[in-house]
N, C-alpha and C positions, 0 to 999 in steps of 0.2 A: 802461445807465444812462441816457448821454447821449441815446441814441435815444429812450428813453422819454421824457424830458423835452421832446424836439422835437415828439413825437407829442402830448402834453399842450398844448403850447403852440399846434400848429396846431388842435387842437380847440376851444381857449378863443379863438382869435384868430377863429374862424369864427362864434363864439357872440357876440363881442363886436360884429363886423362885422354879426350880423344884429340886434342891438340895443343900440347905444351908450347911449340917452338912456332910452328906454321900459324897463318892467319887462317880467322874462321871461314868457312865454307858452309854451302847448301845443306850437306850431309850433317854438319854440326849442329848447324840450326833445326834442321827437322828433328834429330834426335831430342835436342832440347825442347823443341815444341811439344813432342809426343808425351814426354815426361810432365810438363808444364799441363798438358790438357788431362791427363791422368789425375792429377791432384786436384784441378778444377771440378772434375766430376764427382769426385770423393768428397769434396766440401759442400758441392750442391747436394748430395745425396743425403749429408749428415745435418743438411739445414745450417751449417756453419757460415753464415753469409758475413757476419762481421770478420771472421778469419780469414775468408775468401778476399773481402776488400784490402786486409792488411797485407795478404800474401800477394795481390797485384800491385798494390801499391809500391812493395819491398823491390819491385823490379826496376831499376835506374833506367833513364833514357839512354838511348845510344849516341853518346857524345864522348870525345876524347878526354881522357883526364889530364891533370895539369901536367904530369911526366911525360905525356904523349901516348901512354897505353890506352886501352880500353876496358870497360867492366866485362867480367868472365860472362855474364849474360845480361841483355837488356831489351828494350822494346821502342818502337818509334811511334807506337800509337798517339802518344801524347803530343809528339812535336811535329808530325807531319800534316796537322791541320786537316785532316779528314776525320769523317763522322764513323758511327759504329757500324753502318751497313756497308760503307764504302771498304773498310778493313775487311769485312767478311768475304765481300766479293773479290775482294784483290789481297791474296793471302801470300803472294809471292814477296821475296826479300827485294827490297828497294836495292837499285844499284849503287848508289852512294853509301852503302853500308856493308859493304864486303868484309870489312875488315872485324865485323863485329858478329856475335852470336845473337842471332835475335829470335824473339818470340812475339807472336800477334796475340797479345792479351784479348782482344775482342773476339778474333776467331776462335780462340780457346772457349771463352764463355758461349759464344753461339754453339759450338760443337758439344759443349755442356749441357745447354738446353735441349737440343736434339736428343740427346742420349738420355738425358733425365726424364723427357717427356715419354719417350718410348719405354723405359723403365717402369715410370708409375702407371700408365694407362694400356701398357702392351699394344700400343697403336700408333699408325703411321702419323707423325707430328703435321703433316701437310692436310690430313684429311680433317676437314670441318668439323667438330663435334662441339657444339655449345657449351655444354656443361662441363666436359673436360677442359676446353679453353677457359673458361671461367674459374675452375679450380686451379689450374696451372698458374694463371695470372695471380691469382688471391695469394700464392705463396710469395710473390715479390712486389706486390703493391706497395707496399711502405717502406721498401728496402732501396739501397742505392742502385738495385739493378732493375727497378721498374722500368724506366724508359728504354733500356737494353732489350728487355723480355717484349715491351710492346712493339718496338720496331722489328724485333724478330719475328713475331706472330702475324703484325699488320702487312709489313714491307715485303719480308720474305717468305715466310711460310703460305700467305694467302695472296701475295702478290699484288698488294695495295700500291698506292703511290703517293708521296708527301708533296702537297702543294700549299705554297703560300704566296703572297703577291709579289715576290721577286723570282718566284718559278716562271717558266716559260711555259704558258697555257697549252701552246700546241703541242707539246710533249705528253700531255696525260689524255687519258681516256675516259669516258663515263663509267666503264667496268673499273677500272683501277681506283677511281676516285670514291664510287660507292663501295667498293669493297674495304677501302680505308675507313669511310665512316661507320660501316657497318661491324666490323670488327672492331674498332674503338667502343662501340656502342655495347657489343654483348661481352666485352669484358670488363666493362664498367667505369671506363673513363668518358671525358669530353667527345662526343662523337665526331667534332670539329677540331680536335686538337692537333691534326696533323692536316687539316684542309682550311685554308683561307676562307673565312666568312665574308670577306670584304669584296670588292668591285670585281667581278668576271669580264666586264668589258674591256675590249681592245681598244685603249684611247688613241690609237694611232692609225686606225681604219675607219671609213666613214660611218658605217652601222654598228660600230664597237664589237665586231665578231660576233654577231648575232647568230649567223649560218654555224659557226663553229659551235656556239652554245646550244643551238636547237639540235645539233648532232650528239653533244655531251649528255644532254638530258635525255633523249631518247634510248642512249646506250645505259644510263643509270637507271632507267625505267625498267628497262628490261632485266639488269641485273637485280633489282630490288623484287621484281616478280619472281625470279628464279630462287631467290633468298627468302620469299614470303615476308618481306619487309617494306610493302607499301607504305605503312603508316609513317616510318621512319623516312621514306623519299619524300613524303608529303611536307616532313620538317625541313628537309634540305631545300626543296622548291622555296618554301617561305623564306628560309634564311637567305637564299641567293635573291630571291626577288626583292627583299629587303634591302639589301645592299646596294641594288641598282635604284631603287627609288627614293632612298633616304638620303639625308644630307652627311657630308663627312668634315664637319667642323672639327671634330675632336683630333683629327690628324692635321698636324701643322702643314704638312707637305701637301695638303688638299685644299689648302685655305682658298686658293683660287675658284674653288667651287661655289664660293659665296656669290661670286659675280655673274652665277648663271651657268659655267662651265659645265659642272657635273649633271644640271639639267639639260643643257644642250646634248649632252653625250645620250641621256637617258631617253630623249624625245627621238633621237635618231636610233638608238639601239631598239627601243621598242616601236619599230615597223613592223612590216610583215613578218619577216622571220623572227625578232625578237618577241613579239606576242605569241607566235606560233610556238616557239620553243617553251614557254611556260603553260599555254594554252592546251597544246597537243599533249603535254606532258601530265595535264590533269590536275594543274593547281586549282584549289578550291579557296577563293578570295575570301579574305576577313574583312569586317567591318572596317577596319583601321585603314587597310590596303584599298578600299573603295573610296573611301574618304580621300585619303592622299591622291589617289589618281583623278578623282574630279576636281581636286584644287588645281593640279598640275595641267588638267584639260583646258579649264578655263585660263590658266595664267600663261599657256604655251606661246600665243602670239605676242603677247606683252615681254615675255624672257627672251625669246627669240627675235623680236623687233629689234633689240639694240645690237643683235648681231649682223643686220641687214643681209640676212640669207636669201639668196634667190629663188630658192624652193621651200620657204617658210611655210606657205599654205599646204602643201602636201604633206611636210612632215607633221605638222599640227595634226591634219584631216588624219592621215594614216594611224597616229597616235589615238586618236578619237575612236575611230572606226575598231581598231584592234582591241581597245578597252571594252568596247559595247559589246564586240563579237564573243569576248570571253567572260562576260558578266562582271567585270571591273567598273563598268560606269553605265549608268542609265540617263539619257539624254532628257532635260527638262520636258515637260508637256507644254505643247505651244498650242493656244487656242486657234482653231482655224478661222480664217478672215470670212466675213459675210459672203464674198465670191467664192470662196473654196467651198462652204456649205450649200450654196445655191447649186454648185455645179455637182456636189456630191448627191443632192436630192434629184437634180435632173438624171443622173446617170441611173439611180436607184429606179426612177420611174421608167425609163427606157427599158430598163431589164426586165421589169413586172410586166410590162406592155407587151414586149416581144414574147414572153412566157404565157401571156394569155392568148395571144394568136396561135 
């Protein structure tokens, strides 16, 4: 701790020496950032993660003091309401903080991760190497830096994308989503930590955005194939399909689905493009999925009957036909009538008679 205070004092003295009377400027902050980054890397290399935490937490927020003066060194990372990735991508000093000598803690940590990775493995950090990635993340798994390292490797180094139910689905691609899932999986965290397991249907359009999902899943399958991760892709397919056909009673904001709203979206979504999205992506239906779809096939006209939809019959027949096409539903065997049996016998007799001629 004593050493830590000494380092802080050296940095602050350098800053004060650069600008005793004048206001802080970009050059002052740049020099402070460089000194700060050197110390961050030093602590990473020595595996002094708790000391690094103390070091970063000792940097005060950029706020005016009671006497109207400013801290000799400060950060806006904790008060600008932005996340780690944004801090890394936007490293410039905010206009409103021109009076302060500002350091970007998250940018310094990110730069430290880059340099530390290259130091450890003599390799470029954006070159995906599964064993190196796993080893690197294991150094931070149970530390306060774990999520920052995850976001570095997933979102920045491998260009994944984070998605939850409040993100705009049209902004993501299948490639970036599967990258997120795959990198999460290989470094040993929940593959869906940064990808919403919930409904991917757009409830504001007629078919639930099934055409969009169709393209997303095709892109994901292509990425999975390139990464030799088709088994993981199957898991993704089942997670997303489950979210579409399951009920959402656990979410208080989805309580209206008990009235058949969720099922209505599901029936409309799983029309031509909806079934094709999962069918052509190669989903292999489980027994539970088949059973659930069979129940929904039988319930379709009853559930949607309350809605008084003009195209109810088409919605239900499209749902049933798509389920049958991709092996999610097997229609019950219906014994042919006497007339149908006689017609079949006559047809067979005529065919044999013509062949004999």
